[in-house]
MARROVO-746994 format. One record per residue (C-alpha): x, y, z; residue in one letter. Coordinates in steps of 0.1 Angstrom, whole numbers, plus 5000, padded with zeros to 4 digits. Layout:
<fikols>
x,y,z,res
X,Y,Z,A $
...
</fikols>
This chain:
<fikols>
x,y,z,res
5000,5000,5000,M $
5026,5022,5007,F $
5042,5020,4972,L $
5006,5027,4961,H $
5010,5061,4980,Y $
5042,5068,4968,L $
5028,5065,4932,E $
5005,5092,4940,L $
5023,5112,4957,A $
5049,5115,4927,W $
5020,5120,4903,R $
5008,5149,4924,N $
5043,5165,4927,V $
5044,5162,4888,L $
5013,5177,4885,A $
5020,5210,4902,S $
5055,5211,4897,K $
5059,5252,4906,G $
5042,5248,4940,L $
5064,5214,4948,S $
5094,5231,4940,A $
5086,5260,4961,L $
5080,5241,4992,M $
5113,5218,4984,V $
5132,5251,4983,L $
5116,5268,5011,A $
5123,5234,5033,L $
5160,5232,5020,A $
5167,5267,5029,L $
5158,5262,5064,G $
5178,5228,5068,I $
5206,5244,5051,G $
5209,5273,5077,A $
5201,5251,5105,C $
5224,5225,5094,M $
5253,5248,5091,T $
5251,5267,5124,T $
5241,5234,5142,L $
5275,5221,5127,T $
5294,5249,5139,V $
5278,5244,5172,Y $
5285,5207,5174,H $
5322,5211,5164,V $
5327,5240,5192,L $
5304,5225,5221,S $
5319,5187,5219,G $
5335,5170,5245,D $
5373,5166,5237,P $
5377,5137,5256,I $
5343,5119,5266,P $
5354,5088,5284,H $
5372,5111,5313,K $
5366,5147,5313,S $
5346,5144,5344,A $
5376,5133,5362,R $
5401,5157,5345,L $
5405,5186,5364,F $
5422,5224,5356,N $
5439,5240,5385,V $
5441,5277,5396,Q $
5452,5292,5428,L $
5450,5330,5435,D $
5488,5339,5438,A $
5487,5378,5428,G $
5489,5405,5446,D $
5462,5432,5457,K $
5467,5460,5431,V $
5436,5462,5410,G $
5420,5430,5429,W $
5384,5427,5438,K $
5368,5402,5460,A $
5348,5378,5440,G $
5374,5380,5406,D $
5383,5348,5388,E $
5421,5336,5405,P $
5454,5339,5384,T $
5445,5322,5352,F $
5475,5300,5350,D $
5501,5287,5383,L $
5535,5302,5389,T $
5563,5278,5383,R $
5570,5276,5422,F $
5533,5265,5429,D $
5530,5239,5402,A $
5564,5223,5410,T $
5551,5222,5447,A $
5520,5208,5440,L $
5535,5183,5414,L $
5559,5174,5440,R $
5528,5165,5467,D $
5515,5142,5443,A $
5480,5144,5459,K $
5460,5133,5428,A $
5462,5099,5405,K $
5479,5117,5381,R $
5492,5156,5378,Q $
5509,5172,5350,A $
5526,5211,5349,M $
5532,5223,5311,S $
5537,5251,5290,S $
5540,5259,5253,G $
5568,5274,5230,F $
5581,5270,5194,N $
5612,5263,5187,T $
5634,5247,5154,A $
5642,5210,5153,V $
5669,5198,5133,G $
5690,5169,5129,L $
5728,5159,5139,P $
5727,5158,5096,D $
5737,5191,5089,A $
5721,5188,5055,D $
5688,5186,5068,T $
5670,5218,5074,K $
5655,5224,5107,P $
5617,5224,5113,V $
5600,5253,5134,F $
5579,5233,5156,S $
5551,5241,5181,P $
5567,5225,5213,T $
5551,5213,5247,R $
5573,5208,5279,Y $
5559,5192,5304,T $
5559,5161,5331,S $
5558,5126,5329,A $
5518,5119,5337,D $
5508,5141,5306,F $
5503,5116,5281,F $
5487,5091,5302,A $
5467,5117,5315,M $
5453,5131,5281,F $
5454,5094,5267,D $
5480,5101,5236,A $
5480,5075,5208,P $
5518,5058,5205,W $
5530,5050,5173,Q $
5565,5039,5183,F $
5579,5042,5219,G $
5567,5058,5249,A $
5570,5089,5270,G $
5595,5096,5299,W $
5594,5085,5336,S $
5593,5107,5368,A $
5630,5099,5372,A $
5635,5115,5337,D $
5617,5147,5350,D $
5643,5147,5380,A $
5671,5141,5361,A $
5668,5166,5332,E $
5669,5136,5309,A $
5680,5149,5271,R $
5649,5129,5260,V $
5622,5138,5236,A $
5584,5125,5223,V $
5576,5137,5186,I $
5543,5142,5165,S $
5537,5117,5135,A $
5537,5148,5117,N $
5573,5159,5130,L $
5584,5121,5127,N $
5575,5121,5090,D $
5593,5156,5083,K $
5625,5144,5098,L $
5625,5106,5095,F $
5602,5099,5067,G $
5579,5081,5091,G $
5601,5054,5100,A $
5605,5042,5136,N $
5628,5072,5148,S $
5627,5055,5186,V $
5667,5061,5195,G $
5673,5088,5172,R $
5685,5120,5179,E $
5671,5154,5173,V $
5688,5188,5178,I $
5669,5213,5201,V $
5686,5247,5208,R $
5719,5231,5200,G $
5714,5201,5223,Q $
5707,5165,5211,P $
5679,5153,5227,L $
5671,5112,5220,R $
5635,5102,5210,V $
5620,5080,5232,I $
5584,5082,5216,G $
5566,5089,5185,V $
5527,5096,5187,L $
5503,5088,5161,K $
5481,5115,5147,P $
5467,5131,5177,W $
5440,5160,5165,H $
5426,5174,5199,V $
5400,5197,5194,K $
5396,5222,5217,P $
5434,5224,5229,H $
5418,5221,5262,Y $
5447,5215,5282,W $
5464,5250,5271,D $
5438,5279,5258,L $
5465,5305,5260,T $
5478,5297,5226,L $
5444,5294,5210,G $
5416,5271,5213,S $
5417,5256,5182,Y $
5454,5254,5176,T $
5473,5219,5164,D $
5485,5199,5187,T $
5524,5202,5195,E $
5550,5183,5178,D $
5574,5182,5201,L $
5574,5172,5238,F $
5598,5170,5264,L $
5605,5171,5303,P $
5595,5208,5319,F $
5631,5206,5341,S $
5648,5200,5307,T $
5635,5229,5291,A $
5642,5251,5320,M $
5678,5240,5314,A $
5681,5242,5280,L $
5668,5281,5289,K $
5637,5276,5262,M $
5612,5306,5266,G $
5575,5305,5267,H $
5545,5311,5245,W $
5512,5319,5255,G $
5498,5340,5287,N $
5521,5354,5313,M $
5509,5375,5341,N $
5534,5393,5365,C $
5528,5413,5393,W $
5546,5433,5423,A $
5585,5421,5424,R $
5576,5402,5389,G $
5610,5384,5379,A $
5628,5403,5407,N $
5659,5408,5385,G $
5660,5374,5371,G $
5638,5358,5343,S $
5602,5358,5342,S $
5604,5317,5342,L $
5624,5315,5370,D $
5612,5292,5399,L $
5607,5322,5424,N $
5596,5349,5400,A $
5560,5363,5406,A $
5549,5353,5372,C $
5519,5329,5363,A $
5526,5311,5330,W $
5525,5273,5341,V $
5492,5249,5330,Q $
5484,5225,5358,Y $
5460,5195,5353,W $
5450,5167,5375,V $
5435,5134,5372,E $
5411,5115,5398,F $
5401,5078,5400,E $
5366,5093,5403,K $
5351,5127,5402,P $
5342,5127,5438,S $
5377,5126,5446,D $
5380,5162,5433,A $
5364,5175,5468,A $
5393,5164,5489,A $
5419,5178,5465,Y $
5400,5213,5469,R $
5407,5210,5507,D $
5443,5201,5501,Y $
5443,5234,5476,L $
5428,5254,5497,E $
5452,5244,5526,A $
5482,5250,5505,Y $
5467,5284,5494,S $
5464,5293,5529,E $
5498,5282,5540,A $
5513,5302,5512,Q $
5489,5330,5525,R $
5503,5327,5559,Q $
5542,5328,5544,A $
5535,5358,5527,G $
5538,5347,5492,R $
5502,5352,5485,F $
5486,5384,5496,E $
5450,5378,5481,R $
5424,5356,5503,P $
5423,5318,5497,T $
5407,5317,5464,N $
5409,5283,5444,V $
5394,5267,5416,R $
5390,5231,5402,L $
5370,5225,5372,R $
5366,5198,5352,N $
5372,5197,5313,V $
5335,5209,5303,M $
5332,5232,5330,D $
5367,5248,5324,W $
5357,5253,5286,L $
5327,5268,5295,G $
5342,5290,5321,A $
5366,5301,5294,Q $
5340,5305,5267,Q $
5353,5285,5244,V $
5319,5284,5226,L $
5312,5318,5217,P $
5277,5336,5226,A $
5271,5347,5192,D $
5274,5307,5182,V $
5246,5300,5204,R $
5223,5330,5192,L $
5230,5322,5157,Q $
5219,5283,5160,T $
5185,5296,5179,W $
5181,5321,5147,L $
5187,5295,5126,A $
5159,5270,5141,F $
5139,5299,5143,G $
5143,5305,5105,F $
5137,5267,5101,L $
5100,5271,5119,A $
5092,5301,5095,V $
5100,5277,5064,C $
5078,5249,5080,I $
5051,5273,5086,V $
5053,5285,5047,N $
5053,5249,5036,M $
5022,5241,5059,V $
5006,5269,5042,G $
5015,5259,5008,L $
5005,5222,5013,L $
4969,5237,5026,L $
4965,5254,4996,A $
4975,5226,4974,K $
4951,5204,4994,T $
4921,5228,4989,L $
4928,5226,4952,R $
4924,5190,4951,R $
4892,5187,4972,S $
4875,5174,4941,G $
4899,5145,4938,E $
4895,5139,4975,I $
4861,5135,4972,G $
4860,5112,4944,V $
4885,5088,4962,R $
4860,5087,4992,R $
4831,5080,4970,A $
4848,5053,4955,L $
4858,5036,4990,G $
4891,5055,5002,A $
4887,5059,5041,T $
4900,5091,5059,R $
4929,5070,5072,G $
4939,5064,5035,D $
4935,5101,5026,I $
4955,5108,5055,F $
4983,5086,5051,R $
4985,5095,5011,Q $
4992,5131,5017,F $
5016,5124,5044,L $
5035,5101,5022,V $
5036,5130,4997,E $
5048,5156,5024,A $
5076,5131,5034,V $
5086,5129,4998,L $
5091,5164,4996,L $
5107,5165,5028,G $
5132,5136,5013,G $
5138,5162,4981,A $
5140,5190,5006,G $
5168,5173,5027,A $
5189,5164,4999,L $
5190,5200,4984,L $
5189,5213,5023,G $
5223,5191,5023,L $
5240,5208,4992,L $
5231,5242,5013,F $
5243,5231,5042,A $
5278,5224,5026,Q $
5276,5256,5011,G $
5271,5274,5040,G $
5298,5255,5060,L $
5323,5261,5028,W $
5316,5298,5036,L $
5323,5295,5072,V $
5358,5277,5062,R $
5367,5310,5046,Q $
5364,5328,5077,S $
5393,5340,5098,P $
5379,5322,5129,N $
5403,5297,5146,D $
5374,5271,5144,Y $
5367,5277,5108,A $
5383,5251,5094,R $
5369,5224,5117,L $
5333,5230,5101,A $
5329,5196,5083,E $
5296,5177,5083,L $
5304,5141,5101,D $
5283,5110,5098,A $
5263,5120,5129,A $
5254,5156,5113,M $
5246,5139,5083,L $
5221,5117,5098,A $
5207,5144,5120,L $
5202,5165,5085,T $
5182,5137,5071,L $
5164,5133,5102,S $
5155,5169,5109,L $
5144,5174,5071,A $
5118,5143,5076,L $
5107,5153,5109,T $
5100,5189,5096,A $
5083,5177,5064,S $
5062,5152,5085,L $
5052,5182,5109,I $
5042,5203,5079,A $
5024,5175,5066,G $
5000,5167,5094,L $
4978,5196,5093,L $
4971,5195,5054,P $
4970,5156,5058,A $
4942,5161,5083,W $
4925,5188,5067,R $
4922,5165,5035,A $
4909,5137,5053,A $
4879,5156,5067,L $
4870,5164,5031,V $
4831,5155,5027,T $
4825,5134,4995,P $
4788,5141,4991,A $
4798,5180,4993,V $
4823,5176,4964,Q $
4805,5153,4943,L $
4774,5177,4945,K $
4797,5208,4938,V $
4813,5186,4909,Q $
</fikols>
């Protein structure tokens, strides 16, 4: 019976090509606009590490002075090197990692190979296990390597391709700031979006190509790229990266066995902060923040407010398109009242008429879905031309493709319910008398 309804629907679509095309276009425009903004929203609001994001927490301590301070303000964005080192030494969580970013040239002992300028992260041993880094060859370093300022490094698949042609480079050496570092691990392609462990370099920057121990980076006098907040005495005549410098620039993350462990760790942070205040290092009242991944991204407004607004506006536009489609379907139904009356007189039930018109609406919805998909692809292409750092991520994945088709069919069903019901109410006697 469904095939019969489909055949009737196709004939009726061909019988009123202009009106049918107008309905398909109206739905396609709504679907295209809606899916363009919804895809951008999906990209920006996604959980970068869903299986453990509730157990990963960013740490903030309020180490700044009172110049310009107001009660209730957010704590200092990053930690000082002194505080990060102290928390790492205490090791009160399952895993903990201090890190910061830089850019440096990476070369080979072979002078014929041109060095590659690479985004770099110097960090501590737990970093790779904490953030589930995928290994292609080798592994990361140990806490003992951190303590020994070991001359070791982990490189990305991208850098491994550039320097070693993609071969297993574990045991080979790279030259960083004139010093040889032994490669002990090579990562598989690792694209983490957003770059949540360090938002100061950009929320959607590429994952780093070179990783080395924090202590090693300090021994090599490496610099720092990203956020730097100094106050009062600042570097006090030395470098802002010195252990005792009054400068916050280190990102600090912890991992717990279960989310509920965060309460005890918060107590530890408050006790540490109070001890530092009593010692004269901290001037502000104790004010710590401990946020899991999604809370951290929300607090830093990684999802811009204008994207939320655009998404709601797109759904509003889709609603307008559905209302227009309802009006056009009603107009088309009224024009076919005589045909409906004849069918009813020949034995068709109200249910038959209702299903026939609903199938016709779904057929138009399917056509609208395909055209809307093309419009959405065009809209996403325009998004990718924008200067926003997330623009290149605006791609329809399988989930969003399925959602596009589902949304179009659902919209067409909603649009077809009232016209189909109205068609089913047509009285055959009245129509036959008129005829």
